[in-house]
LUMROLUM-436284 format. One line per field, with one value per residue: x, z, y of N, C-alpha, C in turn. Coordinates in Angstrom, 3 decimals, padded with zeros to 6 digits. Last residue first. Layout:
N
n.c1 <- (X,...) .
n.c3 <- (Z,...) .
n.c2 <- (Y,...) .
ca.c1 <- (X,...) .
ca.c3 <- (Z,...) .
ca.c2 <- (Y,...) .
c.c1 <- (X,...) .
c.c3 <- (Z,...) .
c.c2 <- (Y,...) .
REM end
This chain:
221
n.c1 <- (-035.562,-033.969,-032.135,-032.788,-031.329,-030.691,-029.856,-028.517,-029.095,-028.123,-029.808,-032.886,-036.351,-038.786,-041.410,-043.472,-042.238,-040.371,-041.780,-042.968,-040.702,-039.971,-042.086,-041.714,-038.927,-038.293,-035.553,-033.632,-031.704,-029.071,-027.521,-025.281,-024.804,-022.057,-021.096,-021.107,-023.919,-026.141,-028.204,-029.679,-031.933,-032.787,-034.962,-036.888,-039.715,-042.471,-041.725,-040.338,-042.131,-043.474,-041.225,-039.951,-041.646,-041.421,-038.795,-038.715,-040.515,-038.976,-036.550,-036.355,-034.887,-032.542,-031.357,-029.627,-028.210,-028.584,-027.927,-029.217,-028.013,-028.999,-030.676,-033.095,-035.603,-035.225,-033.290,-034.829,-036.611,-035.342,-035.742,-038.397,-038.876,-037.628,-039.315,-041.501,-040.677,-037.526,-034.709,-033.058,-030.920,-027.465,-026.274,-025.978,-024.207,-025.286,-023.403,-022.756,-022.471,-024.061,-027.601,-028.179,-027.291,-026.251,-023.561,-022.554,-023.734,-022.835,-020.099,-020.198,-021.237,-019.306,-016.025,-012.558,-009.784,-007.070,-005.594,-004.575,-002.999,-001.746,000.589,-000.600,-001.621,-004.045,-006.002,-005.433,-006.800,-009.422,-010.154,-009.888,-011.670,-014.124,-014.410,-014.663,-017.394,-019.635,-020.294,-017.172,-014.990,-013.513,-015.065,-015.935,-017.104,-016.393,-013.442,-010.112,-007.254,-003.974,-001.196,001.969,004.070,004.737,003.321,001.381,-000.056,-001.243,-003.016,-004.554,-005.793,-006.963,-008.870,-010.540,-011.724,-013.020,-014.853,-016.294,-017.717,-020.061,-019.018,-015.606,-013.088,-011.093,-007.956,-005.801,-002.410,-002.009,-001.832,-003.039,-004.006,-006.317,-008.358,-007.812,-008.765,-011.478,-012.019,-011.471,-013.567,-015.637,-014.551,-014.258,-015.651,-014.143,-010.660,-007.467,-004.570,-001.192,001.219,001.234,001.877,-000.574,-001.866,-000.281,-000.537,-003.401,-003.278,-001.757,-003.342,-006.824,-009.603,-011.570,-011.867,-014.155,-017.130,-017.878,-016.569,-013.015,-011.773,-009.210,-007.867,-006.241,-003.588,-001.596,001.790) .
n.c3 <- (162.344,165.306,165.502,167.057,169.925,171.929,175.135,176.811,180.053,182.690,183.841,182.622,182.363,181.063,179.214,178.439,177.403,175.333,172.724,173.212,172.982,170.335,168.950,169.730,168.718,166.353,165.725,167.024,169.594,170.306,172.660,173.888,175.259,175.822,175.425,173.886,175.802,177.245,174.928,173.101,170.766,168.886,166.557,164.637,166.833,167.478,169.905,171.793,174.137,174.236,173.721,176.322,178.070,177.444,178.051,180.751,181.572,180.881,182.396,184.946,185.668,184.186,183.465,180.653,178.787,175.295,172.610,169.628,166.616,166.008,165.790,168.214,169.257,172.038,173.979,176.167,176.876,178.634,181.081,181.205,181.458,184.141,185.758,185.388,186.348,188.187,187.650,184.742,182.575,182.004,178.815,176.442,173.718,170.418,167.225,163.730,162.156,162.473,162.305,163.059,163.874,166.018,166.427,167.028,169.595,171.416,171.307,172.750,175.016,176.476,175.443,175.754,175.582,176.482,179.327,179.995,182.672,184.394,186.960,188.768,189.633,191.038,188.821,188.104,190.357,190.086,187.771,188.219,190.310,189.031,186.793,188.233,188.200,185.254,182.878,182.348,184.210,182.417,180.247,181.077,184.465,186.894,186.455,187.663,187.841,189.287,190.482,191.717,193.880,195.060,196.793,195.210,194.827,197.206,197.637,195.296,196.523,199.010,197.796,196.455,198.597,200.069,198.042,197.314,198.391,196.617,194.097,194.643,195.221,197.181,196.224,195.552,194.586,191.843,190.785,188.018,186.224,184.841,186.762,188.765,187.466,187.540,190.128,191.132,190.048,191.809,194.503,194.162,192.274,191.407,192.451,191.982,192.428,193.104,191.556,188.115,186.670,186.004,184.575,182.472,181.265,180.593,178.796,176.778,175.773,176.513,176.667,176.197,177.486,178.913,177.679,178.801,178.923,180.202,180.952,180.770,183.196,183.730,185.993,187.413,188.544) .
n.c2 <- (037.891,037.375,034.018,030.943,029.598,026.871,025.739,023.113,021.795,019.356,016.560,015.056,014.466,012.707,014.389,015.885,018.138,018.246,018.740,021.191,022.570,022.152,023.273,026.138,026.677,024.139,022.054,019.428,018.144,016.188,014.154,011.531,009.271,009.432,012.848,015.233,016.496,016.366,018.228,021.012,022.145,024.951,026.701,029.071,030.488,031.466,033.991,035.231,035.325,032.647,030.927,031.648,030.607,027.860,027.361,027.701,025.642,023.402,023.896,023.702,021.287,021.179,024.580,026.235,028.790,030.026,032.131,033.124,034.732,038.149,040.215,041.172,041.726,040.557,040.668,041.503,039.531,037.825,039.588,039.395,036.834,036.320,037.771,036.256,033.544,032.993,032.679,034.295,032.248,031.756,032.888,034.045,034.962,035.545,035.612,035.114,032.895,030.713,029.759,026.181,023.665,023.168,022.472,025.057,025.292,023.268,024.163,026.635,025.867,024.197,024.083,022.603,024.874,026.664,027.798,031.186,033.089,035.707,037.412,040.317,042.949,042.831,042.896,040.170,038.883,039.980,038.829,036.030,035.556,036.214,034.253,031.630,029.482,029.831,031.075,030.827,030.489,027.760,025.752,022.238,021.224,022.123,024.066,025.142,027.023,026.559,028.367,028.382,030.745,032.867,034.178,035.492,032.968,032.553,034.743,034.157,032.043,033.174,034.862,033.043,031.753,033.781,034.518,031.850,030.079,029.727,029.274,027.792,025.938,023.980,022.573,019.633,018.580,016.258,013.731,012.118,009.942,010.398,009.572,011.529,013.775,013.284,012.829,015.328,016.899,015.983,016.583,019.461,021.695,023.878,023.944,024.845,023.195,024.129,023.901,022.507,020.200,018.855,020.709,020.934,018.648,018.741,020.844,019.928,017.888,018.620,016.272,014.246,012.069,012.210,013.750,016.438,018.516,018.523,022.102,024.725,026.410,029.241,029.841,032.120,032.110) .
ca.c1 <- (-035.463,-034.920,-032.281,-032.487,-032.779,-030.010,-030.886,-028.400,-029.439,-028.485,-028.753,-031.609,-035.222,-038.082,-040.113,-043.735,-043.270,-039.788,-041.153,-043.955,-041.559,-039.038,-041.737,-042.823,-039.136,-038.704,-037.017,-033.642,-032.900,-029.420,-028.747,-025.435,-026.387,-022.546,-021.241,-019.742,-022.985,-025.292,-028.158,-028.628,-031.891,-032.263,-034.395,-036.027,-038.520,-042.075,-042.513,-039.853,-041.236,-044.098,-042.033,-039.217,-041.456,-042.779,-039.348,-038.034,-040.861,-040.167,-036.481,-036.872,-036.056,-033.707,-031.448,-030.993,-028.169,-028.809,-027.414,-029.161,-028.392,-028.000,-030.680,-031.655,-035.282,-036.345,-032.777,-033.782,-036.967,-035.249,-034.404,-037.815,-039.419,-037.110,-037.860,-041.675,-040.992,-038.966,-035.736,-033.772,-031.932,-028.756,-026.170,-026.842,-024.414,-025.036,-024.307,-022.805,-021.517,-022.918,-026.296,-028.473,-027.775,-027.639,-024.457,-022.056,-024.102,-024.113,-020.263,-019.638,-021.974,-020.487,-016.973,-014.103,-010.396,-008.156,-005.400,-005.728,-002.885,-002.824,000.235,-000.065,-000.441,-002.640,-005.689,-005.028,-005.230,-008.666,-010.197,-009.233,-010.379,-013.740,-014.121,-013.295,-016.497,-018.959,-021.384,-018.415,-015.616,-013.720,-013.976,-015.895,-017.043,-016.988,-014.711,-011.113,-008.667,-004.819,-002.493,001.223,003.337,005.742,004.458,002.283,000.496,-000.195,-001.762,-003.765,-005.264,-006.036,-007.614,-009.817,-010.892,-011.963,-014.203,-015.424,-016.600,-020.343,-019.877,-017.252,-013.324,-012.557,-009.006,-006.765,-003.701,-001.903,-001.895,-002.568,-002.757,-005.102,-008.268,-007.320,-007.275,-010.676,-012.312,-010.778,-012.209,-015.547,-014.956,-013.067,-016.035,-015.280,-011.827,-008.884,-005.932,-002.587,001.242,001.069,002.785,000.372,-002.530,-000.565,000.674,-002.822,-004.180,-001.157,-002.109,-005.612,-008.646,-011.630,-010.796,-013.096,-016.121,-018.335,-017.924,-014.065,-011.898,-010.618,-007.789,-007.616,-004.152,-002.774,001.129) .
ca.c3 <- (160.872,164.593,165.643,165.904,169.357,170.916,174.153,176.089,178.696,182.036,183.469,183.224,182.005,182.456,179.346,178.952,178.421,176.573,172.983,173.085,174.202,171.289,168.803,170.238,169.998,166.602,165.239,166.135,168.851,169.875,171.945,173.282,174.685,175.157,175.998,174.065,174.474,177.370,176.214,173.158,172.173,168.994,167.702,164.579,165.877,167.101,168.772,170.547,173.890,174.487,172.906,175.204,178.425,177.373,176.562,180.042,181.865,180.244,181.000,184.644,186.452,183.738,184.212,181.483,179.629,176.850,173.376,170.963,167.241,166.210,164.542,167.905,168.029,171.095,172.679,175.778,175.738,177.364,180.560,181.084,180.371,182.983,185.499,185.367,184.973,188.217,187.904,186.054,182.731,182.592,180.116,177.696,174.754,171.639,168.212,164.941,161.880,163.255,161.604,163.069,162.583,166.192,166.242,165.863,168.654,170.865,170.806,171.146,174.152,175.934,176.047,175.585,175.281,175.823,178.577,179.755,181.446,184.170,185.656,188.768,188.538,191.676,189.604,187.049,189.985,191.038,188.009,186.990,190.585,190.298,186.663,187.453,188.911,186.446,183.857,181.304,183.974,183.787,180.481,180.136,183.129,186.819,186.981,186.744,188.337,187.956,190.796,190.688,193.464,193.981,197.400,195.791,193.627,196.624,198.482,195.420,195.125,198.839,198.645,195.695,197.740,200.671,198.599,196.479,199.260,198.197,194.382,194.170,194.657,196.641,197.164,195.389,195.577,192.420,192.084,188.238,187.126,184.216,185.401,188.702,188.002,186.285,189.218,191.573,189.474,190.236,194.037,194.261,192.901,191.776,191.700,192.663,191.671,193.596,193.073,189.163,187.024,186.694,185.938,183.362,181.509,181.647,180.093,177.461,176.371,175.747,177.378,175.450,176.387,179.695,177.467,179.204,179.190,179.425,181.184,180.378,182.425,183.481,184.877,187.479,187.526) .
ca.c2 <- (038.007,037.896,035.461,031.803,030.070,027.729,026.132,024.409,021.782,020.693,017.338,014.875,015.426,012.893,013.410,014.465,018.318,017.933,017.414,019.969,022.616,021.605,021.954,025.306,026.692,025.398,022.283,020.685,017.974,017.403,014.366,012.938,009.482,008.275,011.571,014.427,016.615,015.246,017.550,019.916,021.635,023.503,026.187,028.113,030.728,029.930,033.604,035.525,036.350,033.968,030.957,032.113,032.011,028.580,027.441,028.524,027.117,023.769,024.124,024.923,021.741,020.282,023.289,026.051,027.449,030.025,030.722,033.350,033.616,037.035,039.432,040.959,042.114,040.142,040.307,042.372,040.446,037.452,039.009,040.822,037.189,035.760,038.145,037.673,033.820,033.409,031.660,034.124,032.956,031.134,032.105,034.742,034.094,036.209,035.025,035.917,033.965,030.785,030.590,027.699,024.061,023.500,021.298,024.359,026.174,023.136,022.704,026.405,026.839,023.690,025.018,022.526,023.660,026.628,026.549,030.217,032.413,034.999,036.785,038.936,042.818,042.804,044.052,041.168,038.782,040.281,040.093,036.593,035.489,037.060,035.633,031.999,030.346,029.000,030.726,031.054,031.951,028.575,026.635,023.477,021.058,020.980,023.899,024.338,026.923,026.267,027.787,028.516,029.235,032.330,033.453,036.096,033.687,031.755,034.442,035.479,032.075,031.872,035.359,034.047,031.005,033.192,035.424,032.744,030.336,029.989,030.515,027.676,027.407,024.266,023.108,020.543,018.799,017.582,013.792,013.279,009.774,010.607,009.070,010.051,013.764,013.397,011.667,014.352,017.039,015.755,015.091,018.623,020.505,023.928,023.140,025.272,023.190,023.767,023.593,023.504,020.950,018.258,020.301,022.116,019.010,017.752,021.104,020.973,017.545,018.660,017.283,015.704,012.195,012.433,012.716,015.242,018.766,017.929,020.467,024.075,025.107,028.800,029.143,031.549,032.028) .
c.c1 <- (-036.379,-034.804,-033.456,-032.852,-032.202,-031.370,-030.345,-029.153,-028.867,-028.467,-029.257,-030.716,-034.204,-036.630,-039.405,-042.535,-043.558,-040.983,-040.638,-043.272,-042.345,-039.800,-040.924,-042.565,-040.534,-038.984,-037.292,-035.146,-033.213,-030.694,-028.874,-026.734,-026.336,-024.004,-022.098,-019.886,-021.615,-024.267,-027.233,-028.494,-030.748,-032.092,-033.735,-035.284,-037.756,-040.846,-041.912,-040.710,-040.994,-043.461,-043.105,-040.156,-040.816,-042.711,-040.508,-038.423,-039.999,-040.689,-037.815,-036.948,-036.759,-034.976,-032.716,-030.839,-029.341,-028.416,-027.729,-028.815,-028.059,-028.804,-029.669,-031.580,-033.840,-036.219,-033.980,-033.364,-035.969,-035.731,-034.353,-036.212,-038.682,-037.591,-037.385,-040.323,-041.085,-039.429,-037.290,-034.590,-032.458,-029.739,-027.344,-026.923,-025.041,-025.209,-024.148,-023.857,-021.579,-022.145,-025.099,-027.374,-028.357,-028.234,-025.967,-022.945,-023.675,-024.389,-021.865,-020.066,-021.639,-021.378,-018.336,-014.893,-012.067,-008.575,-006.829,-005.258,-004.167,-002.606,-001.059,-000.352,000.095,-001.624,-004.250,-004.949,-004.768,-007.107,-009.341,-008.958,-009.412,-012.269,-013.489,-013.194,-015.218,-017.859,-020.958,-019.436,-016.671,-014.043,-014.522,-014.879,-016.858,-016.994,-015.030,-012.499,-009.379,-006.303,-003.206,-000.314,002.463,005.145,004.996,003.481,001.643,000.443,-000.599,-002.529,-004.240,-005.309,-006.623,-008.474,-010.024,-011.022,-012.993,-014.395,-015.693,-018.902,-020.011,-017.617,-014.724,-012.227,-010.249,-007.261,-004.493,-002.835,-001.713,-002.882,-002.195,-003.984,-006.958,-007.445,-006.914,-009.133,-011.561,-010.773,-011.257,-014.278,-014.803,-013.382,-014.986,-015.968,-012.993,-009.836,-006.882,-003.535,-000.113,001.185,002.527,001.615,-001.656,-000.788,000.649,-001.586,-003.635,-002.040,-001.531,-004.511,-007.401,-010.864,-010.603,-011.747,-014.755,-017.414,-018.519,-015.626,-012.870,-010.655,-009.086,-007.387,-005.545,-003.272,-000.291) .
c.c3 <- (160.204,163.050,165.013,166.228,168.278,170.093,173.130,175.115,178.015,180.578,183.227,182.951,183.200,181.981,180.615,179.158,179.000,177.645,174.297,173.389,174.371,172.884,169.985,170.099,170.515,168.136,165.450,165.798,168.061,169.031,171.542,172.311,174.431,174.357,175.189,174.783,174.991,176.103,176.049,174.807,172.535,170.465,167.730,166.096,165.848,166.333,168.479,169.532,172.420,173.878,172.932,174.013,176.994,177.566,176.537,178.534,181.316,180.431,180.268,183.073,185.843,184.500,183.878,182.185,180.427,177.615,174.788,171.567,168.663,166.924,164.947,166.721,167.547,169.731,171.620,174.435,175.336,176.402,179.137,180.576,180.273,181.710,184.332,184.750,184.713,186.750,187.657,186.251,184.193,182.822,180.488,178.857,176.055,172.708,169.518,166.000,163.053,163.321,162.853,162.650,162.017,164.769,165.996,165.428,167.406,169.834,170.349,170.615,172.722,174.850,175.384,176.161,175.294,175.725,177.827,178.931,181.351,182.622,185.643,187.374,188.536,190.815,190.578,188.009,189.190,190.881,189.111,187.419,189.364,190.565,187.721,187.334,187.986,186.822,184.824,182.241,183.104,183.346,181.570,180.760,182.102,185.295,186.737,187.508,187.229,188.424,189.286,190.978,192.269,193.498,196.141,196.216,194.125,195.482,198.030,196.438,194.954,197.618,198.805,196.522,196.975,199.536,199.237,197.102,198.378,199.068,195.921,194.477,194.020,196.166,196.422,196.619,195.164,193.397,192.766,189.891,187.664,184.838,184.674,187.633,187.977,186.519,187.876,190.563,189.909,189.748,192.590,193.964,192.935,192.546,192.321,192.011,192.451,192.228,193.459,190.653,188.223,187.461,186.943,184.691,182.617,182.025,181.078,178.679,177.206,176.583,176.628,176.451,175.761,178.650,178.012,178.954,179.332,179.847,180.307,180.439,182.101,182.740,184.887,186.105,187.695) .
c.c2 <- (039.211,038.143,036.161,033.171,031.034,028.141,026.985,024.623,023.201,020.786,018.683,015.858,015.220,013.466,013.815,013.736,017.028,017.759,017.058,018.614,021.456,021.702,021.343,023.921,025.952,025.349,023.674,020.969,019.502,017.439,015.925,013.171,011.020,008.504,010.317,013.093,015.761,015.450,016.534,019.642,020.716,023.497,025.136,027.635,029.356,030.033,032.145,034.974,036.609,035.302,032.352,031.912,032.636,030.083,027.997,028.511,028.002,025.114,024.238,024.944,022.768,020.744,022.457,024.666,027.390,028.732,030.837,031.876,033.758,035.952,038.195,040.115,041.941,040.579,039.728,041.943,041.436,038.564,038.715,040.455,038.624,036.297,037.487,038.069,035.380,033.940,031.897,033.097,033.100,032.387,031.586,034.110,034.601,035.040,035.741,035.542,035.085,032.102,030.794,028.511,025.469,023.384,021.741,023.185,025.644,024.278,022.710,025.133,026.722,024.437,024.461,023.631,023.810,025.157,026.274,029.009,031.624,034.424,035.875,038.388,041.336,042.778,044.098,042.509,039.673,040.200,040.569,038.165,036.157,036.609,036.517,033.489,030.496,029.977,029.585,030.311,032.115,030.090,027.645,024.392,022.495,020.491,022.575,024.427,026.222,026.158,027.539,027.698,029.491,030.969,032.813,035.463,034.482,032.164,033.627,035.429,033.104,031.771,034.348,034.612,031.947,032.544,034.780,033.600,031.281,030.232,030.684,029.040,027.371,025.843,023.629,021.424,019.959,018.030,015.298,013.316,010.980,010.648,009.474,009.265,012.120,013.399,012.049,012.943,015.917,015.855,015.040,017.242,019.649,023.054,023.785,024.652,023.559,023.861,023.414,023.138,022.048,018.927,019.233,021.569,020.278,018.041,019.851,021.314,018.664,018.227,017.255,016.741,013.434,012.722,013.149,014.009,017.450,018.330,019.951,022.563,024.808,027.818,028.813,030.927,031.462) .
REM end
């Protein structure tokens, strides 16, 4: 069996009993970063062997996963934080394993986009998750404009290095809509700023930014 195991997005206590049981019982853990996963495993006294599964070795890692499953072994896929396959490794393995007719299951748990969405104060009844935008401004604006007339709340991931540029382009494409910015969710210094795209851009311009951010923007009215 292949298990997709959601892990904490910050606070190590945010892991389910079923996830811990699965990580203890599988034969191998395919981890995006074995060092980070190692800290989580050590915290919970788990000694299951790991191997790397990330975007740079995806093809080889998926073959190793399939080979293990064919041999009757079980593998858990985990990422650095959150649910595998959401802007992180996992989808390729799932698709290949399903194509092979092998079993797959998911152990649900934390997901950054949902946590940010419910804390944003913006409408929750329908939303569109867009993940990471392209790095270059022209491509990013083309990416953003796809949803310019969408009535759904929009959710994006962005790095500390491109957050200002992202908000600048979002303001150009969407105008000064209601928005929220989440960082360090579930951690000691969790922060959610609410306002408009323009006010959030102004707020981050002179700040030293750390980590990844989740940007939530209201839909077109």
